[in-house]
C-alpha positions as CSV (number, residue, x, y, z in Angstrom):
1,X,61.6,37.4,57.9
2,X,63.5,34.5,59.5
3,X,66.8,36.2,58.7
4,X,65.6,39.5,60.3
5,X,64.5,37.6,63.5
6,X,67.8,35.7,63.6
7,X,69.7,39.0,63.2
8,X,67.7,40.6,66.0
9,X,68.8,37.8,68.4
10,X,72.4,38.0,67.1
11,X,72.4,41.7,67.5
12,X,71.3,41.5,71.1
13,X,74.0,39.0,71.7
14,X,76.7,41.4,70.6
15,X,75.6,44.4,72.6
16,X,77.8,45.3,75.6
17,X,78.6,48.3,77.7
18,X,77.0,50.4,80.5
19,X,77.3,50.2,84.2
20,X,76.4,47.0,86.0
21,X,74.2,47.1,89.1
22,X,76.1,46.4,92.3
23,X,74.9,43.6,94.5
24,X,74.4,44.3,98.2
25,X,73.7,40.7,99.2
26,X,74.7,37.3,97.9
27,X,71.0,36.2,97.5
28,X,69.8,39.2,95.6
29,X,69.2,38.7,91.9
30,X,69.5,41.4,89.3
31,X,68.5,41.5,85.7
32,X,72.1,41.1,84.6
33,X,72.2,37.8,86.5
34,X,69.8,36.2,84.0
35,X,71.1,38.0,80.9
36,X,72.2,35.9,77.9
37,X,70.5,33.6,75.4
38,X,68.2,30.9,76.8
39,X,67.0,28.0,74.6
40,X,64.4,25.4,75.6
41,X,66.1,22.3,76.9
42,X,63.9,19.9,74.8
43,X,65.2,21.5,71.6
44,X,68.8,21.3,72.8
45,X,68.6,17.7,73.7
46,X,67.2,16.7,70.4
47,X,69.8,18.8,68.5
48,X,72.6,17.1,70.4
49,X,71.3,13.7,69.5
50,X,70.2,14.1,65.9
51,X,72.3,17.1,64.8
52,X,69.8,18.0,62.1
53,X,68.2,21.4,62.9
54,X,65.3,21.2,60.4
55,X,64.3,17.7,61.6
56,X,64.6,18.8,65.2
57,X,62.5,21.9,64.7
58,X,59.6,19.8,63.5
59,X,59.8,17.4,66.5
60,X,60.7,19.9,69.2
61,X,60.3,23.5,68.0
62,X,62.9,25.9,69.3
63,X,62.1,28.9,71.5
64,X,64.9,31.4,72.2
65,X,64.8,34.0,75.0
66,X,67.6,36.6,74.6
67,X,68.2,39.2,77.4
68,X,71.1,41.7,77.0
69,X,72.0,45.1,78.3
70,X,71.7,47.9,75.7
71,X,72.8,51.2,77.2
72,X,70.6,51.8,80.2
73,X,68.0,49.1,79.4
74,X,67.7,45.4,79.0
75,X,65.8,44.4,75.8
76,X,64.3,40.9,75.7
77,X,63.6,39.1,72.4
78,X,61.6,36.0,72.4
79,X,61.5,34.1,69.1
80,X,60.8,30.8,67.5
81,X,62.7,31.9,64.3
82,X,59.4,32.5,62.6
83,X,58.0,35.3,64.7
84,X,59.4,37.5,67.4
85,X,58.3,39.5,70.4
86,X,60.4,42.5,71.5
87,X,60.0,44.1,75.0
88,X,62.2,45.7,77.7
89,X,62.8,44.3,81.1
90,X,61.9,47.1,83.6
91,X,62.7,45.1,86.8
92,X,63.3,41.7,88.3
93,X,61.2,41.0,91.4
94,X,61.3,38.1,93.9
95,X,58.2,36.0,94.1
96,X,56.8,34.3,97.2
97,X,58.8,31.1,97.1
98,X,62.5,30.7,97.5
99,X,64.2,30.7,94.1
100,X,61.2,32.1,92.3
101,X,61.2,35.5,90.5
102,X,59.4,37.5,87.9
103,X,60.5,39.8,85.1
104,X,58.5,43.0,84.7
105,X,58.2,43.7,81.0
106,X,57.0,46.6,78.9
107,X,57.0,47.6,75.3
108,X,59.2,50.7,76.0
109,X,61.8,51.7,78.6
110,X,59.7,54.4,80.2
111,X,57.3,54.8,83.1
112,X,54.1,52.7,82.7
113,X,51.1,52.0,84.9
114,X,51.1,48.7,86.7
115,X,48.1,47.3,84.9
116,X,50.0,47.6,81.5
117,X,53.1,45.6,82.4
118,X,53.6,41.9,81.5
119,X,55.1,39.5,84.0
120,X,57.3,36.6,83.0
121,X,57.7,34.2,86.0
122,X,60.8,32.0,86.4
123,X,62.5,29.9,89.0
124,X,66.0,28.6,89.4
125,X,69.1,28.3,91.7
126,X,72.6,29.5,91.1
127,X,75.4,27.0,90.6
128,X,78.6,26.9,92.7
129,X,80.0,29.8,90.6
130,X,77.0,32.0,91.5
131,X,75.5,31.8,88.0
132,X,72.2,30.7,86.6
133,X,72.7,28.0,83.9
134,X,69.2,26.5,83.9
135,X,65.8,28.2,84.5
136,X,62.2,27.1,84.6
137,X,60.3,29.9,82.8
138,X,56.6,30.5,82.2
139,X,57.1,32.1,78.8
140,X,54.1,34.4,77.9
141,X,54.4,35.3,74.3
142,X,54.4,31.9,72.5
143,X,53.7,29.4,75.3
144,X,51.1,31.5,77.1
145,X,52.5,31.0,80.5
146,X,53.3,27.3,80.1
147,X,56.3,26.3,82.2
148,X,59.4,24.8,80.4
149,X,63.1,24.4,81.1
150,X,65.6,26.7,79.4
151,X,69.4,26.5,79.2
152,X,71.8,29.5,79.1
153,X,74.0,29.0,76.1
154,X,76.0,32.2,76.6
155,X,75.9,35.5,74.7
156,X,75.9,34.1,71.1
157,X,73.6,31.5,69.6
158,X,75.7,30.8,66.5
159,X,78.8,29.3,68.2
160,X,76.6,27.1,70.4
161,X,74.6,25.7,67.6
162,X,77.6,25.3,65.3
163,X,79.5,23.4,67.9
164,X,76.5,21.1,68.6
165,X,75.8,20.3,65.0
166,X,78.8,20.5,62.7
167,X,81.9,22.3,64.2
168,X,85.0,20.2,64.2
169,X,87.9,19.0,62.1
170,X,87.4,16.2,59.5
171,X,89.3,14.2,57.0
172,X,88.0,13.1,53.6
173,X,88.8,9.8,51.8
174,X,91.8,11.4,50.1
175,X,93.3,12.5,53.5
176,X,92.4,16.2,52.9
177,X,91.5,18.2,56.0
178,X,88.2,20.0,56.4
179,X,87.2,22.2,59.3
180,X,84.0,24.1,60.4
181,X,84.8,26.3,63.3
182,X,82.3,27.2,66.1
183,X,82.6,30.9,65.1
184,X,81.3,30.1,61.6
185,X,84.5,29.8,59.5
186,X,84.6,27.0,56.9
187,X,88.0,25.7,55.9
188,X,87.7,23.5,52.8
189,X,90.6,22.1,50.8
190,X,90.0,24.6,48.0
191,X,88.2,27.5,49.6
192,X,87.4,29.3,52.9
193,X,84.2,31.2,53.7
194,X,82.0,32.2,56.6
195,X,79.0,29.9,57.1
196,X,75.7,29.9,58.9
197,X,73.5,26.9,59.7
198,X,70.0,26.9,58.4
199,X,68.0,26.4,61.6
200,X,64.3,26.5,60.6
201,X,63.7,26.4,56.9
202,X,60.3,24.7,56.9
203,X,60.3,24.1,53.1
204,X,63.8,22.8,52.7
205,X,64.3,19.3,51.4
206,X,67.6,18.8,53.3
207,X,69.8,20.3,56.0
208,X,72.3,22.9,54.7
209,X,74.8,25.6,55.6
210,X,75.0,28.8,53.7
211,X,77.5,31.5,53.0
212,X,78.2,34.4,50.7
213,X,78.9,33.5,47.0
214,X,79.0,36.4,44.6
215,X,79.0,34.0,41.7
216,X,75.7,32.4,42.7
217,X,72.5,33.7,41.2
218,X,71.1,34.7,44.6
219,X,74.5,35.5,46.1
220,X,74.4,32.5,48.5
221,X,76.5,29.4,48.6
222,X,74.7,26.3,50.1
223,X,76.1,23.0,51.0
224,X,73.8,20.2,52.1
225,X,74.8,17.8,54.9
226,X,73.6,14.8,56.8
227,X,75.0,12.6,59.6
228,X,75.2,8.9,58.7
229,X,76.8,6.3,61.0
230,X,79.0,8.9,62.7
231,X,80.2,10.4,59.5
232,X,79.3,13.7,57.8
233,X,78.0,13.5,54.2
234,X,78.1,16.6,52.1
235,X,75.7,17.2,49.2
236,X,75.5,19.6,46.3
237,X,72.3,21.8,46.7
238,X,70.1,23.6,44.3
239,X,67.0,25.8,44.3
240,X,63.8,24.3,43.1
241,X,61.4,27.2,42.8
242,X,61.8,28.7,46.3
243,X,62.8,25.4,47.9
244,X,66.4,24.3,48.8
245,X,67.0,20.7,47.8
246,X,70.0,18.4,47.8
247,X,71.2,15.9,45.2
248,X,70.6,12.3,46.3
249,X,74.2,11.2,46.5
250,X,76.9,13.0,48.7
251,X,79.9,14.4,46.9
252,X,82.0,13.9,49.9
253,X,82.0,11.9,53.1
254,X,84.0,13.2,56.1
255,X,85.3,11.4,59.1
256,X,85.6,13.4,62.3
257,X,89.1,13.8,63.8
258,X,89.4,13.6,67.5
């Protein structure tokens, strides 16, 4: 289920095309102006500090709001990586106060009576480039209208999280180079593969990345990791029942290269 939800968000982040609405005034806001992937700021701050997604998810659960054009509509997916709500943004309307707006949502992109739409209120100001980078949103599906701050991380969640947690170039004790790219490519001394960070495996005994491995029993390669005193420890992982665990001692310790 978690993989399906994550793919929904990633799928939205890759959709492009269609005609963009034309602005007639510099202050008018269109749906396209708030498109992208928004993540709650509290989660981002914790992730930047700790760099351990499973630990962070327990302390400050993630909430992702993804808005992207798909043909003639703008689907919106809201997810905590456990459950997801999928609607369509029908309109963006100004609210009474300056810098305050509301998204008009429905389950389908078709005419609907006013008493059946849902309203997601938000407020924010454009930066000097005319873009929204931070919004206060009263999210309605998971937080029941509670206000929180959300950061726009662009059109893809993977590169942002990878860059925050693990992406970079490293050197092991023997001088070998290791690299984890923001786009999800792992370059190890003896192999190369595409990786994904596990973001919210509630049962996992350690943090880990995963990638395809046809030799593995379940077809997945997993490498555990942990940050310790500014260095990246890597661990062999194994499956204990349905739980991913890591061996107690790292098989490699990597030093980041500037």
